[in-house]
MARLO-843394 format. One record per residue (C-alpha): chain; x, y, z; residue in three letters. Coordinates in steps of 0.25 Angstrom, whole numbers, padded with zeros to 4 digits. Layout:
REM residues N
REC   cadena    east   north      up   residuo
REC        A       X       Y       Z       Ala
...
This chain:
REM residues 197
REC   cadena    east   north      up   residuo
REC        A    0289    0361    0556       Met
REC        A    0290    0346    0554       Asn
REC        A    0303    0339    0552       Glu
REC        A    0301    0337    0537       Thr
REC        A    0300    0352    0535       Thr
REC        A    0312    0355    0544       Ser
REC        A    0321    0347    0535       Leu
REC        A    0329    0353    0524       Ser
REC        A    0325    0349    0509       Leu
REC        A    0338    0341    0509       Leu
REC        A    0335    0333    0521       Asp
REC        A    0320    0330    0516       Arg
REC        A    0325    0326    0502       Ala
REC        A    0335    0316    0509       Ala
REC        A    0322    0309    0515       Asn
REC        A    0318    0298    0504       Ala
REC        A    0304    0300    0508       Ala
REC        A    0304    0315    0505       Asp
REC        A    0303    0314    0490       Ser
REC        A    0298    0328    0489       Asp
REC        A    0310    0334    0495       Ser
REC        A    0319    0326    0487       Trp
REC        A    0312    0331    0474       Asp
REC        A    0313    0345    0479       Arg
REC        A    0328    0343    0482       Leu
REC        A    0330    0336    0468       Ala
REC        A    0322    0347    0461       Ala
REC        A    0331    0358    0468       Met
REC        A    0344    0352    0463       Tyr
REC        A    0341    0347    0449       Val
REC        A    0341    0361    0443       Pro
REC        A    0354    0364    0450       Leu
REC        A    0361    0352    0445       Met
REC        A    0356    0354    0431       Gln
REC        A    0361    0368    0431       Arg
REC        A    0375    0364    0436       Trp
REC        A    0376    0352    0426       Leu
REC        A    0372    0362    0415       Arg
REC        A    0383    0371    0419       Gln
REC        A    0392    0360    0417       His
REC        A    0387    0356    0403       Asp
REC        A    0380    0343    0407       Val
REC        A    0370    0339    0397       Gln
REC        A    0356    0339    0402       Lys
REC        A    0354    0324    0401       Ser
REC        A    0367    0321    0409       Asp
REC        A    0363    0332    0419       Ala
REC        A    0349    0326    0421       Asp
REC        A    0356    0312    0423       Asp
REC        A    0366    0318    0432       Leu
REC        A    0355    0325    0441       Ile
REC        A    0347    0312    0442       Gln
REC        A    0360    0305    0447       Glu
REC        A    0363    0316    0457       Val
REC        A    0348    0316    0462       Leu
REC        A    0349    0301    0463       Ala
REC        A    0362    0302    0472       Val
REC        A    0355    0313    0480       Leu
REC        A    0343    0305    0482       Met
REC        A    0350    0292    0487       Gln
REC        A    0361    0299    0495       Glu
REC        A    0354    0311    0501       Leu
REC        A    0348    0304    0513       Pro
REC        A    0363    0300    0517       His
REC        A    0368    0314    0514       Phe
REC        A    0375    0319    0526       Asp
REC        A    0375    0335    0525       His
REC        A    0382    0336    0538       Asn
REC        A    0379    0352    0537       Gln
REC        A    0391    0353    0528       Arg
REC        A    0391    0366    0520       Thr
REC        A    0386    0362    0506       Gly
REC        A    0385    0347    0508       Ala
REC        A    0373    0344    0500       Phe
REC        A    0377    0353    0488       Arg
REC        A    0391    0348    0488       Ser
REC        A    0386    0333    0488       Trp
REC        A    0376    0336    0477       Leu
REC        A    0387    0343    0469       Arg
REC        A    0396    0331    0471       Lys
REC        A    0386    0321    0467       Ile
REC        A    0383    0329    0454       Leu
REC        A    0398    0331    0451       Val
REC        A    0400    0316    0452       Asn
REC        A    0389    0312    0444       Arg
REC        A    0393    0322    0433       Leu
REC        A    0407    0317    0434       Arg
REC        A    0402    0302    0433       Asn
REC        A    0394    0306    0420       Leu
REC        A    0406    0312    0413       Trp
REC        A    0415    0300    0417       Arg
REC        A    0405    0290    0412       Ser
REC        A    0405    0297    0399       Arg
REC        A    0421    0298    0399       Lys
REC        A    0422    0313    0395       Tyr
REC        A    0425    0326    0402       Glu
REC        A    0416    0337    0398       Pro
REC        A    0423    0351    0397       Gln
REC        A    0419    0361    0407       Gly
REC        A    0417    0376    0404       Lys
REC        A    0430    0383    0406       Gly
REC        A    0444    0377    0408       Thr
REC        A    0440    0365    0417       Ser
REC        A    0432    0352    0413       Ser
REC        A    0419    0349    0420       Leu
REC        A    0426    0338    0427       Leu
REC        A    0435    0348    0433       Ala
REC        A    0423    0356    0437       Gln
REC        A    0417    0344    0443       Leu
REC        A    0429    0342    0451       Gln
REC        A    0428    0356    0457       Gln
REC        A    0414    0353    0460       Leu
REC        A    0418    0342    0469       Gln
REC        A    0426    0352    0477       Asn
REC        A    0417    0359    0487       Asp
REC        A    0427    0371    0487       Asn
REC        A    0428    0373    0472       Ser
REC        A    0423    0386    0465       Glu
REC        A    0413    0377    0457       Ile
REC        A    0408    0371    0469       Ser
REC        A    0406    0384    0476       Arg
REC        A    0398    0388    0463       Ile
REC        A    0390    0376    0464       Trp
REC        A    0387    0378    0479       Asn
REC        A    0382    0392    0476       Ala
REC        A    0373    0388    0465       Asp
REC        A    0368    0376    0473       His
REC        A    0364    0385    0485       Asp
REC        A    0358    0396    0476       Gln
REC        A    0350    0385    0468       His
REC        A    0345    0378    0481       Val
REC        A    0341    0390    0488       Ile
REC        A    0333    0395    0477       Ser
REC        A    0326    0382    0475       Gln
REC        A    0323    0381    0490       Leu
REC        A    0318    0395    0490       Met
REC        A    0308    0392    0479       Ala
REC        A    0304    0379    0487       Ala
REC        A    0301    0386    0500       Val
REC        A    0295    0398    0494       Arg
REC        A    0281    0393    0493       Pro
REC        A    0281    0390    0508       Gly
REC        A    0281    0405    0512       Phe
REC        A    0271    0416    0510       Gln
REC        A    0275    0427    0500       His
REC        A    0278    0438    0510       Arg
REC        A    0287    0428    0518       Thr
REC        A    0295    0424    0506       Trp
REC        A    0296    0438    0500       Glu
REC        A    0301    0443    0514       Ala
REC        A    0312    0432    0514       Phe
REC        A    0315    0434    0499       Arg
REC        A    0317    0449    0500       Arg
REC        A    0326    0448    0512       Gln
REC        A    0334    0438    0506       Met
REC        A    0336    0447    0494       Ser
REC        A    0341    0458    0503       Gly
REC        A    0329    0466    0506       Gln
REC        A    0329    0472    0521       Pro
REC        A    0318    0466    0530       Ala
REC        A    0312    0479    0533       Asn
REC        A    0310    0482    0518       Thr
REC        A    0304    0468    0515       Val
REC        A    0295    0470    0527       Ala
REC        A    0290    0483    0522       Thr
REC        A    0288    0478    0508       Glu
REC        A    0281    0465    0512       Leu
REC        A    0273    0472    0523       Asn
REC        A    0279    0463    0533       Met
REC        A    0285    0465    0547       Ser
REC        A    0301    0465    0547       Ile
REC        A    0300    0453    0557       Ser
REC        A    0291    0445    0547       Ser
REC        A    0301    0448    0536       Val
REC        A    0312    0442    0544       Tyr
REC        A    0303    0430    0548       Val
REC        A    0300    0428    0533       Ala
REC        A    0315    0427    0530       Arg
REC        A    0318    0418    0541       Ser
REC        A    0306    0408    0538       Arg
REC        A    0310    0407    0523       Val
REC        A    0325    0406    0527       Leu
REC        A    0322    0395    0537       Ser
REC        A    0314    0387    0527       Thr
REC        A    0325    0389    0516       Leu
REC        A    0336    0385    0526       Arg
REC        A    0329    0373    0530       Arg
REC        A    0326    0368    0516       Glu
REC        A    0340    0371    0512       Ala
REC        A    0347    0364    0523       Ala
REC        A    0358    0355    0517       Gly
REC        A    0356    0361    0503       Leu
REC        A    0362    0375    0505       Val
REC        A    0371    0380    0516       Asp
REC        A    0364    0393    0520       Ser
REC        A    0352    0401    0516       Ile
REC        A    0353    0416    0520       Asp
């Protein structure tokens, strides 16, 4: 395996010469940010502008981002960039939109800046689920059908011996299939999500 393929998507996207990886990273995050902004009643045109601003910051700053193996470092950084851009938009328009429930959206944004708040934990879970789903779709074509199916079935809780019987594979091949796919996913996800099990 060469060095390029051993790097995570995040590491490859930080390399200005690797525009394909940057495009993959951006394409993975745009739907997540759109969904989050929709949940906070941001108009589509504003959301599109905000997302472009966030992507511009990421593109410029990603080569200098120091992950330092901190849990959730990238998703926290992304969340804070998005929150700051949204706050700046509202300040520039001199209004405070009202959130759902009792707190204003600005109060929710304040909570999002706190890594330990409930709303940040919800964001983190949504982020990780979204990223893992996107990465699974991206790596899927690199595996034969039976390999992927053995992995998928084990991840959904099916015992290895059942998977082996149903797919006409040896148990060791079923374990190897799971290990190969997980290894690829973990490599791609490094720095984006904390763990894939």
